[in-house]
C-alpha positions as CSV (number, residue, x, y, z in Angstrom):
1,K,50.2,247.0,140.9
2,Y,50.0,247.9,144.7
3,L,47.5,250.6,146.1
4,P,49.4,252.6,148.7
5,D,48.6,252.0,152.4
6,S,49.0,255.6,153.1
7,G,50.8,258.9,151.7
8,E,51.2,259.9,148.1
9,I,53.7,259.1,144.8
10,F,54.1,261.7,142.8
11,V,56.5,261.4,139.5
12,L,57.0,264.4,137.3
13,E,54.7,266.2,139.5
14,E,51.8,264.0,139.0
15,E,50.5,261.0,140.7
16,A,51.8,257.7,139.2
17,Y,49.1,255.2,139.9
18,E,46.9,254.4,136.7
19,N,48.5,257.6,135.0
20,E,49.4,256.5,131.3
21,K,50.9,259.9,130.7
22,V,53.5,259.3,133.7
23,L,53.9,255.7,133.3
24,K,55.2,255.9,129.7
25,E,58.0,258.2,131.1
26,I,59.4,255.3,133.6
27,C,61.2,252.3,132.9
28,F,62.0,250.1,135.5
29,M,64.7,247.5,135.0
30,S,66.1,244.6,137.2
31,D,69.1,242.3,136.5
32,H,66.7,239.4,134.7
33,L,63.7,239.9,132.5
34,E,60.8,237.6,133.5
35,N,59.0,235.4,130.7
36,F,61.1,236.5,127.8
37,E,63.5,233.5,127.9
38,L,62.0,231.9,124.6
39,K,62.6,235.3,122.8
40,K,65.6,236.0,120.9
41,V,67.4,239.3,121.7
42,K,66.6,241.0,118.7
43,N,62.7,240.5,119.3
44,L,62.9,241.4,122.7
45,L,64.7,244.6,121.4
46,F,62.4,245.3,118.8
47,Y,59.2,244.9,121.4
48,A,61.1,247.6,123.5
49,S,61.9,249.7,120.6
50,C,57.9,249.9,120.0
51,F,57.1,250.4,123.4
52,Y,59.2,253.4,124.1
53,E,58.6,256.3,122.1
54,N,62.5,258.0,122.3
55,W,64.0,254.9,121.8
56,N,68.0,255.2,121.0
57,Q,68.3,252.7,118.2
58,E,72.3,253.8,117.5
59,L,73.0,253.7,121.2
60,M,71.6,250.1,121.3
61,E,73.8,248.7,118.8
62,R,76.7,250.3,120.3
63,L,75.9,248.6,123.6
64,L,75.3,244.9,121.8
65,D,78.9,245.5,120.4
66,L,80.1,246.3,123.6
67,F,78.5,243.7,125.8
68,E,79.4,241.1,122.6
69,I,75.7,240.2,122.5
70,R,74.4,238.6,119.0
71,P,70.9,239.5,118.1
72,K,70.1,236.4,116.9
73,E,70.9,234.5,120.3
74,M,67.7,233.6,122.8
75,Y,67.4,235.2,125.6
76,A,67.7,232.1,127.8
77,S,71.1,231.2,126.3
78,L,73.1,234.2,127.5
79,S,75.3,234.5,130.1
80,K,74.4,235.9,133.4
81,G,76.0,238.9,132.9
82,Q,74.5,239.1,129.2
83,Q,71.3,239.2,130.0
84,T,72.0,241.9,133.0
85,A,73.3,243.8,129.8
86,I,70.0,243.5,128.0
87,S,68.5,245.3,131.1
88,I,71.1,247.8,130.9
89,I,70.8,248.4,127.2
90,I,66.8,248.9,127.8
91,G,67.5,251.0,130.6
92,L,69.8,253.3,128.6
93,C,68.0,253.3,125.6
94,C,64.7,253.9,126.4
95,G,64.5,257.6,126.7
96,C,62.6,257.8,129.7
97,K,62.4,260.7,132.0
98,V,62.6,258.4,135.1
99,V,64.8,255.3,134.9
100,L,65.2,252.8,138.0
101,L,67.7,250.0,138.0
102,D,67.8,247.8,140.7
103,E,71.1,245.9,141.1
104,I,71.7,246.4,137.6
105,Y,75.3,245.3,137.5
106,S,74.8,241.7,138.7
107,G,77.1,239.4,136.6
108,L,79.0,242.0,134.8
109,D,82.8,241.7,135.8
110,A,84.7,245.1,136.9
111,V,85.9,246.4,133.3
112,L,82.2,246.2,132.2
113,R,80.9,247.8,135.2
114,Q,83.2,250.5,134.9
115,Q,82.2,250.8,130.9
116,F,78.4,250.9,132.3
117,Y,79.5,253.8,134.8
118,E,80.8,255.8,131.9
119,I,78.2,255.3,129.4
120,L,75.6,256.2,131.8
121,L,77.5,259.6,132.5
122,E,77.9,260.2,128.9
123,E,74.2,259.6,128.3
124,Q,73.2,262.0,131.5
125,E,75.2,264.7,129.8
126,K,73.8,264.5,126.6
127,N,70.0,263.8,127.6
128,P,69.6,264.9,131.3
129,R,67.0,262.8,133.1
130,T,66.4,261.2,136.7
131,F,68.4,257.7,137.3
132,V,67.6,256.0,140.4
133,I,70.2,253.3,140.8
134,S,69.9,250.7,144.0
135,T,73.1,249.2,145.0
136,H,75.4,247.6,147.4
137,L,78.5,248.7,145.5
138,I,78.6,252.0,147.0
139,E,82.2,252.9,147.0
140,E,82.2,251.6,143.5
141,M,79.4,253.6,142.2
142,A,79.6,256.8,144.5
143,S,81.1,259.1,141.4
144,L,77.8,258.5,139.5
145,F,75.4,259.9,142.3
146,D,74.0,263.2,142.8
147,G,72.5,262.4,146.2
148,I,72.0,259.6,148.2
149,L,69.4,257.5,150.0
150,I,70.3,255.0,152.6
151,M,67.1,252.8,153.7
152,N,67.1,250.1,156.4
153,K,63.7,248.1,156.8
154,G,61.6,250.3,155.0
155,L,62.9,253.5,157.1
156,I,65.0,256.1,155.5
157,L,68.2,256.5,157.4
158,L,69.8,258.9,155.5
159,Q,69.3,261.5,152.4
160,E,71.6,264.0,151.6
161,D,73.3,265.5,148.4
162,M,76.7,264.1,147.7
163,E,78.4,267.4,148.7
164,T,77.0,267.3,152.0
165,L,77.4,263.8,152.5
166,H,81.3,264.3,152.1
167,Q,81.3,267.5,154.2
168,K,80.1,265.6,157.1
169,S,81.7,262.0,157.0
170,Y,84.8,261.7,159.0
171,K,86.8,258.8,160.2
172,C,88.7,259.6,163.2
173,I,91.1,257.8,165.1
174,G,92.5,258.4,168.8
175,R,93.1,257.4,172.4
176,T,90.0,255.5,174.0
177,D,90.3,257.2,177.3
178,K,89.8,260.6,175.3
179,A,86.6,259.4,174.0
180,D,84.7,262.0,175.8
181,R,86.3,264.7,173.5
182,L,83.8,263.6,171.1
183,Q,80.4,263.3,173.1
184,N,78.8,266.1,171.5
185,K,79.2,264.7,168.0
186,N,77.3,262.4,165.9
187,V,79.5,258.9,166.3
188,I,77.8,256.3,164.5
189,Y,80.4,253.8,164.8
190,T,83.4,252.7,166.9
191,N,85.8,250.0,166.8
192,T,88.5,249.7,169.6
193,M,91.8,248.1,169.6
194,G,93.6,248.2,172.9
195,T,94.2,251.8,173.7
196,V,93.0,253.2,170.4
197,T,89.5,253.5,169.0
198,E,88.2,254.5,165.5
199,Y,85.1,256.7,165.1
200,S,82.8,256.9,162.5
201,I,81.5,260.3,162.7
202,Y,78.6,261.8,160.5
203,D,79.0,265.6,161.7
204,T,80.6,268.9,161.1
205,F,83.7,270.3,162.8
206,T,84.7,273.6,162.9
207,Q,88.4,274.5,162.5
208,A,89.2,275.1,165.9
209,E,87.5,271.7,167.2
210,R,89.4,269.9,164.6
211,K,93.0,271.5,165.5
212,A,92.2,270.8,169.2
213,L,91.5,267.3,168.7
214,E,94.5,266.8,166.3
215,E,96.9,268.5,169.2
216,E,95.6,265.6,171.4
217,G,96.4,263.0,168.9
218,F,93.2,262.2,167.0
219,T,93.9,262.1,163.2
220,F,91.1,262.7,160.7
221,S,90.2,261.1,157.0
């Protein structure tokens, strides 16, 4: 438990701290469950099913099969990927209105990660709720998100919905000596290779602006 140094946190329109009603609707999962190494999988999941009122037993059994986890195994004997899968199972089956998943893909191969993404979207469609996912696999997971929040050292650098993000994100390549043509745009990164520079831009372009730049040899993607 941490008391805030400043500000307030509201979850489901109520203060979260010491609020049992709100806390029952929040599930936080990381890729490893501390203090459960000596528990069998079936016991661990039984505890979770008792704790979360809207537990989805049918989905749990489906996910155990998907990740090839035997319920009688000890948690400590599972592979890194299977331990991560246990966290995924609890996060998807808990039925909470707010589910926080912290780098939850650790140890999963590309095929299982993709299956996880598909099931998460499927469950969100069946039972809409809020999933907050922290990740460094931004490109791989981009299709999951309604909104994006990018932080650096505790400061919010960007918070946008996905549609706006796509509309304002450009990679523009042009001659280095024509860099002044972009002086009024929000250029967030440049990479110069001889006479050509690649510009990463987070801004809007009118059709006229883009056409003028393209006529001077700039390309957009």
